[in-house]
Residue, then its C-alpha position, 0 to 999 in steps of 0.5 A: m356670444e356668452g357661449e364663446e366666453m363659457n367655452e374659453l373658460l372651460n378650455m382654461g380648466f375652470s369648472k362649468e360652475l365656476a365659470s358660470q359664477a364668473l360671467a354672472a358676477t362680471g356681466g358675461k361679456s368679457t373673458l378677462k374679467a371673468t378670469e380675474w374675478i376667478l383668480s381673485q377668489p379665495q381658493s380653499p383646498p378639498k375638505t379631505l386636505q384640511k389637516p395634512s402634516i405637510i402639503p404633498q408635492n402634487p395634491p389633486f386640487l394643485q394639479s387641477q390648478s397647474q393645469s389650469q395655469s398652463k392654459l392660462n399662460k398660453f392665453f395670457s402669453s405676454n404676461s406669463s413670463k413676468h408674473s406667475l399667477t399661482e404659488s410656486p410648490q416651494n412657497s406653498q409649503v411654507f405653511p399649511p392652508q389653515k395656518r398660513p398668514k393672511i398675506s395678500s397675493s395680489p399687488i394691491s397698493k396700500p398707502p404708507l403707514y405714516e399716511r394711514i394713521r395720520p391724525q384726523f383731529i387736533d386732539e390726536v396730534v402728538g407733540q408741538d404742545h407750544i403751539l397746540g396747548p390748551t391756551s394756544f391761539l390756535r386752540s381758541a381760533i378752532k373754538c371760535n370758528s375763525l381760522p387764521s392764515i398761518v405758515l408752518w415752519g418746521p423740519p420734515g416729519s414734524g407734523k405740518t401737514s397733519i396739523a393743517k388738516a386736523i385744524v380743518n377737521s376740528s372746526s365745527l364749521s365746514y370748510k373746503f379743504v384744498s391741498i396743492s404742492a409747490v413742487t408740482a403745481g404752477v401758475k395755472d393750478v393756483r389760478e384755478v383754486v383762487e377762482g374756485a374759492r372766489k365762486l364758493r365764498d358766499k357758501k363756504r370758505t376754502v382753506l388752501f394748504v400750500d406744501e413746500v411753499h417756499r418753492f413758489n417764486k415771488s410772483q407766485q406767492d403774490s398771487f395769494l395776497p389778494v384772496i387772503e385780503d379779501g377772505s376768499i381763502v384761509f392760507i396755510g403754508a408749509t415749509t422747511e425753509n426759514p420763511s424770512f429768507h424764502l417768502v415774500t414779505p407781504l405774505l408773511s405780514r398777512c400770515r402768523v408764522l408758527k415754528l415747529n420743533p423736531l419731535e421728542l423721543f417720547d412723542i416718537g415712541k407714542l407714535l409708534k405704539r399707536a401704529v402698533d396698537d391700531l388694528e385697522k390702519g396701523l402696522s398689522m395692515t402692513v404684515e396682514t397678521k398679528i404683530e408685536v413690537e418689543s419696547d427696546a425696539i421702539e426705544l432704539l427707533s425713536s432715538q435713531c430718527d432725529g425727531d422725524a415722525r415719517v422716518a420712524l414710521n416708514a422704518l417700523e413698516v420695513c422692520a415688520t416686513k423684515a420680521l415677517g419674512r423671518v417668521l415665514d422662514k422659521s415657520r417653514v423649517v418648523e413645519e418640515s420638522d413636524s411633518e417628520s415627527g408627526n407633530h403639528s404644533l404650528d400656533d397661530v403666527v405672531v410677528v415679532v419686531n425686535v432690536e435686531d430688526v431695527k438695527e439692520v433696517m436703519q444701518c445708521k442714524h438719520l441726521a437732519y441736515d441740509k447742506a444748503g439750508e438752515e441746519h447747515y448754518n446752524l451747525i457751523s455756527a454751533f461749531i464756531k461758537s464752541m471753539r470760541g468758548n474754549d470748549a474743544n469737547a463740543a467743538i469735536y461733537w459739532l464737527a462729527r455731526m457736520l461730517e456724518g451729515g455730508e458736509q464738505p471738509l474743505f468748507i469746514a477748514r475754510r471756516l477753521v482758517v477764518f477762525a484763526s485770525e478772527d478769534v485767535g489772532l495775535a494771542d497765538p500767531n501759530a494758529l493760522l499756520q495750523a489752520v492753513a496746514c489743516y486745509q492743505a491736508c484736507h485738500f489732497i487727503g479727503l475723507p475719511e482720513c482728513r477728519l483727524n486733521l479737522a479734529q486736531c485743528a478744532a481742538y487747537l483752536a478751541l484751547a488756544p488763547k483768544s484775541v480779537a484785537t485784530y478783528k476789532a482793529i480792521n473793522e474799526a479802520l474801515n469804519v473810519v476809511k468809509d465815514s470820516v474825513g480821514g478816509n479821503e485825506g492824502v498820504p502825508l508827504h513824508l510817507r510818499n515814494a519819490p522815484t523821480k526828481l520831480m517828485e523829490e523836488l515837490g517834497y515827496g519823501k521829505g522828513y521821513i525818518y529811516t526807523p531801523e537807523n533811528p529806532t527811538a525817532e518819533q514820526s506819525f504814520l497817519p493822516p493829520s486828522l487821525v494823529g493819535k487815533k488808536f485801531l489796535e489795542w495791543p498788548p491788551a489792557d489786561a495782559 
């Protein structure tokens, strides 16, 4: 049987010696495995071709490989149209064999950069000093081998997963770390983890890390309560949403909520430099050659990711790939020029990431904005309070943040209409007209032009005089209607309409004074129990 595999390999154009080695390495039972083994081996050109000025179009070793490839294409006819197993002649001329960067030709999957350099221990975590400082309760819990159940609440890329894993690795006790995501896990997965933790409870405690825990419904969140209560698991949840709104109260009462902040520019820069300096797992693993990143590029990238470490590291990895492509193109031109002049000046390849790479990769600044989450309410709150504080400059800034984050202009316009009556009110009655006109303009113009209408209205309202007299008046009146006797008191007879003779005989409208004809006459328009009650203070006392 082995003879048949040998014959097939020989028919493909491989030498007998190479075919024998492949069969011996793969057990000699599969031609396919033997072929894959041969193609995975590094191929060196003959010694006579070690220092050519440029690789000839058809050197002997490439001719042999081309003949083998022709037979392989017939053997793997279904794959030959999709993937070429050898380099094209054009690509083979990019570098001489001895100076070509060590770029893998096989599509071996690698973890992304942010996963490769994820900190393993608590001392390696960058940022979040307010919860990881030397005197923090987390540090004390790790030293005392008493890990608490916690919920890590923070924006994407702030280190929630990294902190959870680092806490477990930093403890001197051996914990079983189980990680699930509420995006993909269901009731069955949760039940299996809980049952496994209870069986293992006498030997080892289980740390259960639940990513995106806010996506679990109430029943799924409740399922954690008994095992947290009896100590079967140490619960660590991670969420980007406000736990007060998305996690059930019993779960929150059993866990300590720790708020994570977006990383500072310094912290992002430190992470990027670590990725560059780590020769085993860092950026050099991405391009498989020596790489450098300019300090200006790191500074620009740090400022463009809005405190999200994952965004920064992903962008750095893309920048490295782009820079490598530029180096390959440049080196090909240099080698062709050296070939014509007879010079061979190509040194070891060094990939350099510069500011232009960052600008092209980022295109626009990454903004942390969730149109349905907490950041949505945070920004609109800052916008409203800036106008209330008469700061048109700040109001326009927060308006720009919302628009750039993708907020709908009509939502902002509606808030302006509310603000015109709530905060400006009678101090400038034209404010409401301005706000309504702004809403109409946004409705039939749309972005990008309606940004001008929004900015004009926001500036007008911010600079307008303010009065909350009507706001206070209606709220006070509503309280009286709901809580006092006057709220149920009938309308005084003199204020009632008398459309029929019977109603007129009953006294409806009797005693009413027509004000336009008697402007100085005094009469009460409130129920008897509320006579003299002041809801609206206007004009204001300090006017």
